[in-house]
PyMOL Python script that loads the backbone (N, CA, C, O; Angstrom):
from pymol import cmd

cmd.read_pdbstr("""\
ATOM      1  N   MET A   1     -85.846  -4.741 -64.172  1.00  0.00           N
ATOM      2  CA  MET A   1     -84.709  -4.792 -64.078  1.00  0.00           C
ATOM      3  C   MET A   1     -84.492  -6.157 -63.415  1.00  0.00           C
ATOM      4  O   MET A   1     -85.412  -6.701 -62.804  1.00  0.00           O
ATOM      5  N   LEU A   2     -83.190  -6.751 -63.542  1.00  0.00           N
ATOM      6  CA  LEU A   2     -82.935  -8.160 -63.069  1.00  0.00           C
ATOM      7  C   LEU A   2     -82.850  -8.290 -61.644  1.00  0.00           C
ATOM      8  O   LEU A   2     -82.266  -7.418 -61.001  1.00  0.00           O
ATOM      9  N   ASN A   3     -83.302  -9.157 -61.148  1.00  0.00           N
ATOM     10  CA  ASN A   3     -83.152  -9.574 -59.881  1.00  0.00           C
ATOM     11  C   ASN A   3     -81.631 -10.525 -59.833  1.00  0.00           C
ATOM     12  O   ASN A   3     -81.414 -11.567 -60.452  1.00  0.00           O
ATOM     13  N   ARG A   4     -80.768  -9.852 -58.967  1.00  0.00           N
ATOM     14  CA  ARG A   4     -79.487 -10.234 -58.917  1.00  0.00           C
ATOM     15  C   ARG A   4     -79.185 -11.232 -57.539  1.00  0.00           C
ATOM     16  O   ARG A   4     -79.651 -10.812 -56.480  1.00  0.00           O
ATOM     17  N   ASN A   5     -78.567 -12.292 -57.514  1.00  0.00           N
ATOM     18  CA  ASN A   5     -78.228 -12.875 -56.352  1.00  0.00           C
ATOM     19  C   ASN A   5     -77.229 -12.176 -55.524  1.00  0.00           C
ATOM     20  O   ASN A   5     -77.136 -12.517 -54.345  1.00  0.00           O
ATOM     21  N   ILE A   6     -76.431 -11.196 -56.008  1.00  0.00           N
ATOM     22  CA  ILE A   6     -75.336 -10.341 -55.230  1.00  0.00           C
ATOM     23  C   ILE A   6     -76.373  -9.569 -54.404  1.00  0.00           C
ATOM     24  O   ILE A   6     -76.065  -9.424 -53.221  1.00  0.00           O
ATOM     25  N   LEU A   7     -77.465  -9.081 -54.771  1.00  0.00           N
ATOM     26  CA  LEU A   7     -78.272  -8.103 -53.781  1.00  0.00           C
ATOM     27  C   LEU A   7     -78.634  -9.049 -52.693  1.00  0.00           C
ATOM     28  O   LEU A   7     -78.981  -8.318 -51.765  1.00  0.00           O
ATOM     29  N   ILE A   8     -78.726 -10.144 -52.360  1.00  0.00           N
ATOM     30  CA  ILE A   8     -79.030 -10.924 -51.324  1.00  0.00           C
ATOM     31  C   ILE A   8     -77.778 -10.990 -50.231  1.00  0.00           C
ATOM     32  O   ILE A   8     -77.781 -11.073 -49.002  1.00  0.00           O
ATOM     33  N   GLU A   9     -76.828 -10.927 -51.100  1.00  0.00           N
ATOM     34  CA  GLU A   9     -75.431 -11.126 -50.378  1.00  0.00           C
ATOM     35  C   GLU A   9     -75.189  -9.856 -49.800  1.00  0.00           C
ATOM     36  O   GLU A   9     -74.716  -9.837 -48.664  1.00  0.00           O
ATOM     37  N   LEU A  10     -75.483  -8.565 -50.507  1.00  0.00           N
ATOM     38  CA  LEU A  10     -75.391  -7.253 -49.941  1.00  0.00           C
ATOM     39  C   LEU A  10     -76.263  -7.045 -48.769  1.00  0.00           C
ATOM     40  O   LEU A  10     -75.887  -6.346 -47.828  1.00  0.00           O
ATOM     41  N   GLU A  11     -77.479  -7.659 -48.794  1.00  0.00           N
ATOM     42  CA  GLU A  11     -78.415  -7.331 -47.754  1.00  0.00           C
ATOM     43  C   GLU A  11     -77.765  -7.984 -46.530  1.00  0.00           C
ATOM     44  O   GLU A  11     -77.743  -7.440 -45.426  1.00  0.00           O
ATOM     45  N   ALA A  12     -77.224  -9.214 -46.803  1.00  0.00           N
ATOM     46  CA  ALA A  12     -76.523  -9.848 -45.450  1.00  0.00           C
ATOM     47  C   ALA A  12     -75.436  -8.963 -44.984  1.00  0.00           C
ATOM     48  O   ALA A  12     -75.347  -8.676 -43.790  1.00  0.00           O
ATOM     49  N   TRP A  13     -74.720  -8.580 -45.742  1.00  0.00           N
ATOM     50  CA  TRP A  13     -73.541  -7.430 -45.524  1.00  0.00           C
ATOM     51  C   TRP A  13     -74.042  -6.347 -44.686  1.00  0.00           C
ATOM     52  O   TRP A  13     -73.406  -5.970 -43.702  1.00  0.00           O
ATOM     53  N   LYS A  14     -75.165  -5.825 -45.036  1.00  0.00           N
ATOM     54  CA  LYS A  14     -75.692  -4.648 -44.311  1.00  0.00           C
ATOM     55  C   LYS A  14     -76.270  -4.919 -43.015  1.00  0.00           C
ATOM     56  O   LYS A  14     -76.382  -3.960 -42.252  1.00  0.00           O
ATOM     57  N   VAL A  15     -76.660  -6.070 -42.630  1.00  0.00           N
ATOM     58  CA  VAL A  15     -77.094  -6.315 -41.183  1.00  0.00           C
ATOM     59  C   VAL A  15     -76.075  -6.856 -40.458  1.00  0.00           C
ATOM     60  O   VAL A  15     -76.256  -6.921 -39.242  1.00  0.00           O
ATOM     61  N   ASP A  16     -74.883  -7.327 -40.977  1.00  0.00           N
ATOM     62  CA  ASP A  16     -73.714  -7.800 -40.260  1.00  0.00           C
ATOM     63  C   ASP A  16     -73.330  -6.877 -39.349  1.00  0.00           C
ATOM     64  O   ASP A  16     -73.310  -5.727 -39.788  1.00  0.00           O
ATOM     65  N   SER A  17     -73.020  -7.021 -38.218  1.00  0.00           N
ATOM     66  CA  SER A  17     -72.619  -6.102 -37.164  1.00  0.00           C
ATOM     67  C   SER A  17     -71.134  -5.806 -37.091  1.00  0.00           C
ATOM     68  O   SER A  17     -70.638  -4.780 -36.628  1.00  0.00           O
ATOM     69  N   ALA A  18     -70.430  -6.941 -37.660  1.00  0.00           N
ATOM     70  CA  ALA A  18     -69.078  -7.099 -37.878  1.00  0.00           C
ATOM     71  C   ALA A  18     -68.477  -6.700 -39.375  1.00  0.00           C
ATOM     72  O   ALA A  18     -67.342  -7.023 -39.728  1.00  0.00           O
ATOM     73  N   ARG A  19     -69.255  -6.070 -40.070  1.00  0.00           N
ATOM     74  CA  ARG A  19     -69.163  -5.923 -41.652  1.00  0.00           C
ATOM     75  C   ARG A  19     -67.752  -4.735 -41.687  1.00  0.00           C
ATOM     76  O   ARG A  19     -67.430  -3.830 -40.917  1.00  0.00           O
ATOM     77  N   LYS A  20     -67.187  -5.230 -42.895  1.00  0.00           N
ATOM     78  CA  LYS A  20     -66.047  -4.560 -43.137  1.00  0.00           C
ATOM     79  C   LYS A  20     -66.426  -3.655 -44.323  1.00  0.00           C
ATOM     80  O   LYS A  20     -67.539  -3.775 -44.834  1.00  0.00           O
ATOM     81  N   PRO A  21     -65.512  -2.726 -44.788  1.00  0.00           N
ATOM     82  CA  PRO A  21     -65.945  -1.827 -45.920  1.00  0.00           C
ATOM     83  C   PRO A  21     -66.344  -2.668 -47.084  1.00  0.00           C
ATOM     84  O   PRO A  21     -65.929  -3.824 -47.161  1.00  0.00           O
ATOM     85  N   LEU A  22     -67.181  -2.122 -48.060  1.00  0.00           N
ATOM     86  CA  LEU A  22     -67.760  -2.819 -49.085  1.00  0.00           C
ATOM     87  C   LEU A  22     -66.928  -2.436 -50.279  1.00  0.00           C
ATOM     88  O   LEU A  22     -66.908  -1.248 -50.602  1.00  0.00           O
ATOM     89  N   ILE A  23     -66.235  -3.324 -50.971  1.00  0.00           N
ATOM     90  CA  ILE A  23     -65.751  -3.287 -52.258  1.00  0.00           C
ATOM     91  C   ILE A  23     -66.091  -4.153 -53.240  1.00  0.00           C
ATOM     92  O   ILE A  23     -65.772  -5.323 -53.029  1.00  0.00           O
ATOM     93  N   LEU A  24     -66.658  -3.907 -54.267  1.00  0.00           N
ATOM     94  CA  LEU A  24     -66.950  -4.766 -55.648  1.00  0.00           C
ATOM     95  C   LEU A  24     -66.159  -4.740 -56.587  1.00  0.00           C
ATOM     96  O   LEU A  24     -65.949  -3.758 -57.299  1.00  0.00           O
ATOM     97  N   ARG A  25     -65.604  -5.897 -56.689  1.00  0.00           N
ATOM     98  CA  ARG A  25     -64.752  -5.858 -57.794  1.00  0.00           C
ATOM     99  C   ARG A  25     -65.271  -6.864 -59.159  1.00  0.00           C
ATOM    100  O   ARG A  25     -66.328  -7.481 -59.028  1.00  0.00           O
ATOM    101  N   GLY A  26     -64.617  -6.968 -60.231  1.00  0.00           N
ATOM    102  CA  GLY A  26     -65.115  -7.575 -61.217  1.00  0.00           C
ATOM    103  C   GLY A  26     -64.675  -6.988 -62.656  1.00  0.00           C
ATOM    104  O   GLY A  26     -64.217  -5.862 -62.847  1.00  0.00           O
ATOM    105  N   ALA A  27     -64.905  -7.970 -63.612  1.00  0.00           N
ATOM    106  CA  ALA A  27     -64.667  -7.545 -64.932  1.00  0.00           C
ATOM    107  C   ALA A  27     -65.410  -6.322 -65.237  1.00  0.00           C
ATOM    108  O   ALA A  27     -66.385  -5.931 -64.595  1.00  0.00           O
ATOM    109  N   ARG A  28     -64.771  -5.596 -66.503  1.00  0.00           N
ATOM    110  CA  ARG A  28     -65.621  -4.418 -66.866  1.00  0.00           C
ATOM    111  C   ARG A  28     -67.007  -4.940 -67.557  1.00  0.00           C
ATOM    112  O   ARG A  28     -67.167  -6.027 -68.112  1.00  0.00           O
ATOM    113  N   GLN A  29     -67.959  -3.910 -67.389  1.00  0.00           N
ATOM    114  CA  GLN A  29     -69.192  -4.057 -68.275  1.00  0.00           C
ATOM    115  C   GLN A  29     -70.038  -5.388 -67.620  1.00  0.00           C
ATOM    116  O   GLN A  29     -70.713  -6.167 -68.294  1.00  0.00           O
ATOM    117  N   VAL A  30     -69.845  -5.456 -66.207  1.00  0.00           N
ATOM    118  CA  VAL A  30     -70.603  -6.791 -65.915  1.00  0.00           C
ATOM    119  C   VAL A  30     -71.948  -6.417 -64.927  1.00  0.00           C
ATOM    120  O   VAL A  30     -72.740  -7.244 -64.475  1.00  0.00           O
ATOM    121  N   GLY A  31     -71.979  -5.117 -64.747  1.00  0.00           N
ATOM    122  CA  GLY A  31     -73.263  -4.698 -63.855  1.00  0.00           C
ATOM    123  C   GLY A  31     -72.916  -4.233 -62.403  1.00  0.00           C
ATOM    124  O   GLY A  31     -73.789  -4.075 -61.550  1.00  0.00           O
ATOM    125  N   LYS A  32     -71.569  -4.023 -62.174  1.00  0.00           N
ATOM    126  CA  LYS A  32     -71.059  -3.790 -60.778  1.00  0.00           C
ATOM    127  C   LYS A  32     -71.807  -2.265 -60.337  1.00  0.00           C
ATOM    128  O   LYS A  32     -72.331  -2.084 -59.238  1.00  0.00           O
ATOM    129  N   THR A  33     -71.750  -1.412 -61.238  1.00  0.00           N
ATOM    130  CA  THR A  33     -72.528  -0.063 -60.946  1.00  0.00           C
ATOM    131  C   THR A  33     -74.037  -0.292 -60.845  1.00  0.00           C
ATOM    132  O   THR A  33     -74.737   0.268 -60.001  1.00  0.00           O
ATOM    133  N   THR A  34     -74.397  -0.975 -61.573  1.00  0.00           N
ATOM    134  CA  THR A  34     -75.939  -1.150 -61.544  1.00  0.00           C
ATOM    135  C   THR A  34     -76.319  -1.883 -60.186  1.00  0.00           C
ATOM    136  O   THR A  34     -77.273  -1.412 -59.566  1.00  0.00           O
ATOM    137  N   VAL A  35     -75.790  -2.780 -59.764  1.00  0.00           N
ATOM    138  CA  VAL A  35     -75.992  -3.246 -58.583  1.00  0.00           C
ATOM    139  C   VAL A  35     -75.913  -2.508 -57.336  1.00  0.00           C
ATOM    140  O   VAL A  35     -76.642  -2.763 -56.377  1.00  0.00           O
ATOM    141  N   VAL A  36     -75.078  -1.640 -57.342  1.00  0.00           N
ATOM    142  CA  VAL A  36     -74.581  -0.727 -56.187  1.00  0.00           C
ATOM    143  C   VAL A  36     -75.767   0.206 -56.258  1.00  0.00           C
ATOM    144  O   VAL A  36     -76.331   0.520 -55.209  1.00  0.00           O
ATOM    145  N   GLU A  37     -76.168   0.651 -57.374  1.00  0.00           N
ATOM    146  CA  GLU A  37     -77.224   1.834 -57.536  1.00  0.00           C
ATOM    147  C   GLU A  37     -78.693   1.151 -56.932  1.00  0.00           C
ATOM    148  O   GLU A  37     -79.479   1.770 -56.215  1.00  0.00           O
ATOM    149  N   MET A  38     -78.874  -0.290 -57.401  1.00  0.00           N
ATOM    150  CA  MET A  38     -80.042  -0.964 -56.991  1.00  0.00           C
ATOM    151  C   MET A  38     -80.131  -0.909 -55.334  1.00  0.00           C
ATOM    152  O   MET A  38     -81.082  -0.525 -54.653  1.00  0.00           O
ATOM    153  N   PHE A  39     -78.776  -1.439 -54.877  1.00  0.00           N
ATOM    154  CA  PHE A  39     -78.644  -1.518 -53.373  1.00  0.00           C
ATOM    155  C   PHE A  39     -78.701  -0.258 -52.537  1.00  0.00           C
ATOM    156  O   PHE A  39     -78.944  -0.271 -51.330  1.00  0.00           O
ATOM    157  N   ALA A  40     -78.409   1.073 -53.403  1.00  0.00           N
ATOM    158  CA  ALA A  40     -78.316   2.072 -52.594  1.00  0.00           C
ATOM    159  C   ALA A  40     -79.685   2.652 -52.375  1.00  0.00           C
ATOM    160  O   ALA A  40     -79.804   3.582 -51.577  1.00  0.00           O
ATOM    161  N   LYS A  41     -80.839   2.128 -53.089  1.00  0.00           N
ATOM    162  CA  LYS A  41     -82.081   2.658 -53.069  1.00  0.00           C
ATOM    163  C   LYS A  41     -82.459   2.395 -51.448  1.00  0.00           C
ATOM    164  O   LYS A  41     -83.221   3.160 -50.858  1.00  0.00           O
ATOM    165  N   ASN A  42     -81.904   1.343 -50.857  1.00  0.00           N
ATOM    166  CA  ASN A  42     -82.371   1.020 -49.528  1.00  0.00           C
ATOM    167  C   ASN A  42     -81.784   2.163 -48.389  1.00  0.00           C
ATOM    168  O   ASN A  42     -81.827   1.888 -47.190  1.00  0.00           O
ATOM    169  N   TYR A  43     -81.310   3.284 -48.803  1.00  0.00           N
ATOM    170  CA  TYR A  43     -80.818   4.148 -47.990  1.00  0.00           C
ATOM    171  C   TYR A  43     -81.333   5.537 -48.416  1.00  0.00           C
ATOM    172  O   TYR A  43     -81.553   5.811 -49.595  1.00  0.00           O
ATOM    173  N   LYS A  44     -81.525   6.453 -47.335  1.00  0.00           N
ATOM    174  CA  LYS A  44     -82.168   7.765 -47.563  1.00  0.00           C
ATOM    175  C   LYS A  44     -81.097   8.597 -48.287  1.00  0.00           C
ATOM    176  O   LYS A  44     -81.394   9.578 -48.968  1.00  0.00           O
ATOM    177  N   GLN A  45     -79.907   8.185 -48.120  1.00  0.00           N
ATOM    178  CA  GLN A  45     -78.794   9.053 -48.957  1.00  0.00           C
ATOM    179  C   GLN A  45     -77.438   8.129 -48.882  1.00  0.00           C
ATOM    180  O   GLN A  45     -77.248   7.373 -47.929  1.00  0.00           O
ATOM    181  N   TYR A  46     -76.706   8.231 -49.746  1.00  0.00           N
ATOM    182  CA  TYR A  46     -75.275   7.827 -50.200  1.00  0.00           C
ATOM    183  C   TYR A  46     -74.617   8.576 -51.106  1.00  0.00           C
ATOM    184  O   TYR A  46     -75.120   9.303 -51.962  1.00  0.00           O
ATOM    185  N   ILE A  47     -73.082   8.307 -50.818  1.00  0.00           N
ATOM    186  CA  ILE A  47     -72.189   9.145 -51.636  1.00  0.00           C
ATOM    187  C   ILE A  47     -71.664   8.093 -52.681  1.00  0.00           C
ATOM    188  O   ILE A  47     -71.099   7.058 -52.327  1.00  0.00           O
ATOM    189  N   ARG A  48     -71.924   8.483 -54.191  1.00  0.00           N
ATOM    190  CA  ARG A  48     -71.176   7.645 -55.014  1.00  0.00           C
ATOM    191  C   ARG A  48     -70.021   8.245 -55.406  1.00  0.00           C
ATOM    192  O   ARG A  48     -70.126   9.440 -55.682  1.00  0.00           O
ATOM    193  N   LEU A  49     -68.873   7.710 -55.513  1.00  0.00           N
ATOM    194  CA  LEU A  49     -67.517   7.959 -55.936  1.00  0.00           C
ATOM    195  C   LEU A  49     -67.210   7.057 -56.935  1.00  0.00           C
ATOM    196  O   LEU A  49     -67.717   5.945 -57.083  1.00  0.00           O
ATOM    197  N   ASN A  50     -66.282   7.627 -57.678  1.00  0.00           N
ATOM    198  CA  ASN A  50     -65.734   7.086 -59.003  1.00  0.00           C
ATOM    199  C   ASN A  50     -64.081   7.457 -58.642  1.00  0.00           C
ATOM    200  O   ASN A  50     -63.574   8.459 -59.146  1.00  0.00           O
ATOM    201  N   LEU A  51     -63.402   6.680 -57.848  1.00  0.00           N
ATOM    202  CA  LEU A  51     -61.829   6.913 -57.596  1.00  0.00           C
ATOM    203  C   LEU A  51     -60.888   6.999 -58.858  1.00  0.00           C
ATOM    204  O   LEU A  51     -59.723   7.390 -58.797  1.00  0.00           O
ATOM    205  N   GLU A  52     -61.579   6.554 -60.105  1.00  0.00           N
ATOM    206  CA  GLU A  52     -60.675   6.759 -61.286  1.00  0.00           C
ATOM    207  C   GLU A  52     -60.792   8.409 -61.780  1.00  0.00           C
ATOM    208  O   GLU A  52     -60.017   8.981 -62.548  1.00  0.00           O
ATOM    209  N   GLN A  53     -61.902   8.945 -61.156  1.00  0.00           N
ATOM    210  CA  GLN A  53     -61.919  10.465 -61.493  1.00  0.00           C
ATOM    211  C   GLN A  53     -61.090  11.419 -60.632  1.00  0.00           C
ATOM    212  O   GLN A  53     -61.264  11.368 -59.414  1.00  0.00           O
ATOM    213  N   GLU A  54     -60.374  12.119 -61.043  1.00  0.00           N
ATOM    214  CA  GLU A  54     -59.486  12.991 -59.826  1.00  0.00           C
ATOM    215  C   GLU A  54     -60.476  13.772 -58.968  1.00  0.00           C
ATOM    216  O   GLU A  54     -60.233  13.819 -57.763  1.00  0.00           O
ATOM    217  N   GLU A  55     -61.281  14.232 -59.314  1.00  0.00           N
ATOM    218  CA  GLU A  55     -62.352  15.374 -58.249  1.00  0.00           C
ATOM    219  C   GLU A  55     -62.919  14.235 -57.265  1.00  0.00           C
ATOM    220  O   GLU A  55     -63.333  14.761 -56.232  1.00  0.00           O
ATOM    221  N   ASP A  56     -63.053  12.948 -57.266  1.00  0.00           N
ATOM    222  CA  ASP A  56     -63.417  12.253 -56.369  1.00  0.00           C
ATOM    223  C   ASP A  56     -62.230  11.542 -55.572  1.00  0.00           C
ATOM    224  O   ASP A  56     -62.409  11.205 -54.401  1.00  0.00           O
ATOM    225  N   ALA A  57     -61.145  11.343 -56.154  1.00  0.00           N
ATOM    226  CA  ALA A  57     -60.105  10.654 -55.680  1.00  0.00           C
ATOM    227  C   ALA A  57     -59.319  11.886 -54.819  1.00  0.00           C
ATOM    228  O   ALA A  57     -58.775  11.564 -53.762  1.00  0.00           O
ATOM    229  N   ALA A  58     -59.271  13.029 -55.184  1.00  0.00           N
ATOM    230  CA  ALA A  58     -58.423  14.078 -54.460  1.00  0.00           C
ATOM    231  C   ALA A  58     -58.614  14.117 -53.002  1.00  0.00           C
ATOM    232  O   ALA A  58     -57.588  14.252 -52.336  1.00  0.00           O
ATOM    233  N   PRO A  59     -59.815  14.018 -52.340  1.00  0.00           N
ATOM    234  CA  PRO A  59     -59.905  14.054 -50.846  1.00  0.00           C
ATOM    235  C   PRO A  59     -59.034  13.032 -50.205  1.00  0.00           C
ATOM    236  O   PRO A  59     -58.430  13.267 -49.159  1.00  0.00           O
ATOM    237  N   PHE A  60     -58.965  11.765 -50.909  1.00  0.00           N
ATOM    238  CA  PHE A  60     -58.392  10.743 -50.039  1.00  0.00           C
ATOM    239  C   PHE A  60     -56.732  10.689 -50.371  1.00  0.00           C
ATOM    240  O   PHE A  60     -56.046   9.726 -50.026  1.00  0.00           O
ATOM    241  N   LYS A  61     -56.273  11.675 -50.975  1.00  0.00           N
ATOM    242  CA  LYS A  61     -54.855  11.916 -51.059  1.00  0.00           C
ATOM    243  C   LYS A  61     -54.226  12.830 -50.141  1.00  0.00           C
ATOM    244  O   LYS A  61     -53.011  12.793 -49.950  1.00  0.00           O
ATOM    245  N   ALA A  62     -54.991  13.651 -49.562  1.00  0.00           N
ATOM    246  CA  ALA A  62     -54.481  14.780 -48.653  1.00  0.00           C
ATOM    247  C   ALA A  62     -55.184  14.766 -47.242  1.00  0.00           C
ATOM    248  O   ALA A  62     -54.869  15.666 -46.464  1.00  0.00           O
ATOM    249  N   TYR A  63     -56.109  13.823 -46.842  1.00  0.00           N
ATOM    250  CA  TYR A  63     -56.712  13.718 -45.724  1.00  0.00           C
ATOM    251  C   TYR A  63     -55.886  13.683 -44.469  1.00  0.00           C
ATOM    252  O   TYR A  63     -54.881  12.977 -44.557  1.00  0.00           O
ATOM    253  N   LYS A  64     -56.051  14.184 -43.518  1.00  0.00           N
ATOM    254  CA  LYS A  64     -55.244  13.881 -42.153  1.00  0.00           C
ATOM    255  C   LYS A  64     -56.085  13.246 -41.424  1.00  0.00           C
ATOM    256  O   LYS A  64     -55.457  12.404 -40.783  1.00  0.00           O
ATOM    257  N   ASN A  65     -57.402  13.204 -41.140  1.00  0.00           N
ATOM    258  CA  ASN A  65     -58.131  12.125 -40.182  1.00  0.00           C
ATOM    259  C   ASN A  65     -59.281  11.879 -40.913  1.00  0.00           C
ATOM    260  O   ASN A  65     -59.601  12.570 -41.880  1.00  0.00           O
ATOM    261  N   ILE A  66     -59.998  10.825 -40.461  1.00  0.00           N
ATOM    262  CA  ILE A  66     -61.221  10.152 -41.200  1.00  0.00           C
ATOM    263  C   ILE A  66     -62.339  11.412 -41.008  1.00  0.00           C
ATOM    264  O   ILE A  66     -63.073  11.555 -41.986  1.00  0.00           O
ATOM    265  N   HIS A  67     -62.568  12.350 -39.870  1.00  0.00           N
ATOM    266  CA  HIS A  67     -63.491  13.171 -39.723  1.00  0.00           C
ATOM    267  C   HIS A  67     -63.439  14.255 -40.903  1.00  0.00           C
ATOM    268  O   HIS A  67     -64.452  14.753 -41.395  1.00  0.00           O
ATOM    269  N   GLN A  68     -62.017  14.582 -41.326  1.00  0.00           N
ATOM    270  CA  GLN A  68     -61.885  15.602 -42.239  1.00  0.00           C
ATOM    271  C   GLN A  68     -62.286  14.956 -43.616  1.00  0.00           C
ATOM    272  O   GLN A  68     -63.054  15.484 -44.421  1.00  0.00           O
ATOM    273  N   LEU A  69     -61.707  13.826 -43.767  1.00  0.00           N
ATOM    274  CA  LEU A  69     -62.200  13.104 -44.903  1.00  0.00           C
ATOM    275  C   LEU A  69     -63.718  12.862 -45.383  1.00  0.00           C
ATOM    276  O   LEU A  69     -64.131  12.878 -46.543  1.00  0.00           O
ATOM    277  N   ALA A  70     -64.447  12.633 -44.197  1.00  0.00           N
ATOM    278  CA  ALA A  70     -65.831  12.499 -44.266  1.00  0.00           C
ATOM    279  C   ALA A  70     -66.513  13.841 -44.567  1.00  0.00           C
ATOM    280  O   ALA A  70     -67.498  13.825 -45.305  1.00  0.00           O
ATOM    281  N   GLU A  71     -66.077  14.993 -44.062  1.00  0.00           N
ATOM    282  CA  GLU A  71     -66.713  16.338 -44.277  1.00  0.00           C
ATOM    283  C   GLU A  71     -66.300  16.622 -45.414  1.00  0.00           C
ATOM    284  O   GLU A  71     -67.219  17.117 -46.066  1.00  0.00           O
ATOM    285  N   GLN A  72     -65.054  16.530 -46.168  1.00  0.00           N
ATOM    286  CA  GLN A  72     -64.766  16.967 -47.498  1.00  0.00           C
ATOM    287  C   GLN A  72     -65.730  16.055 -48.503  1.00  0.00           C
ATOM    288  O   GLN A  72     -66.324  16.551 -49.460  1.00  0.00           O
ATOM    289  N   LEU A  73     -65.785  14.851 -48.193  1.00  0.00           N
ATOM    290  CA  LEU A  73     -66.737  14.041 -49.246  1.00  0.00           C
ATOM    291  C   LEU A  73     -68.158  14.523 -49.187  1.00  0.00           C
ATOM    292  O   LEU A  73     -68.756  14.572 -50.262  1.00  0.00           O
ATOM    293  N   PHE A  74     -68.836  14.914 -48.015  1.00  0.00           N
ATOM    294  CA  PHE A  74     -70.204  15.335 -47.983  1.00  0.00           C
ATOM    295  C   PHE A  74     -70.006  16.663 -48.837  1.00  0.00           C
ATOM    296  O   PHE A  74     -70.768  16.723 -49.802  1.00  0.00           O
ATOM    297  N   PHE A  75     -69.199  17.664 -48.692  1.00  0.00           N
ATOM    298  CA  PHE A  75     -69.155  18.863 -49.336  1.00  0.00           C
ATOM    299  C   PHE A  75     -69.269  18.856 -50.877  1.00  0.00           C
ATOM    300  O   PHE A  75     -70.069  19.485 -51.570  1.00  0.00           O
ATOM    301  N   LEU A  76     -68.064  17.805 -51.352  1.00  0.00           N
ATOM    302  CA  LEU A  76     -67.814  17.292 -52.679  1.00  0.00           C
ATOM    303  C   LEU A  76     -69.155  16.861 -53.330  1.00  0.00           C
ATOM    304  O   LEU A  76     -69.413  17.320 -54.443  1.00  0.00           O
ATOM    305  N   LYS A  77     -70.076  15.974 -52.698  1.00  0.00           N
ATOM    306  CA  LYS A  77     -70.987  15.401 -53.481  1.00  0.00           C
ATOM    307  C   LYS A  77     -72.377  16.037 -52.860  1.00  0.00           C
ATOM    308  O   LYS A  77     -73.379  15.349 -53.053  1.00  0.00           O
ATOM    309  N   GLU A  78     -72.539  17.182 -52.188  1.00  0.00           N
ATOM    310  CA  GLU A  78     -73.519  17.797 -51.982  1.00  0.00           C
ATOM    311  C   GLU A  78     -74.780  17.867 -52.779  1.00  0.00           C
ATOM    312  O   GLU A  78     -75.712  18.577 -52.399  1.00  0.00           O
TER     313      GLU A  78
END
""", "prot")
cmd.dss("prot")
cmd.show_as("cartoon", "prot")
cmd.util.cbc("prot")
cmd.orient("prot")
């Protein structure tokens, strides 16, 4: 697998105590999903969401608080 420079930037994001939510944007077919999956290997667990899929997007449309949203996401992707 290719070693990507973005992984270095993601590692810096990971240890930044003032980090903000991670959003990767870019053209189609450039490796965004591959990079996220490579980066996710650093964690024991993670939740992969594709908000273009109704099943993944639905909890975000009706949540009342962040705790409820997190709970729904864990149950959805268990």
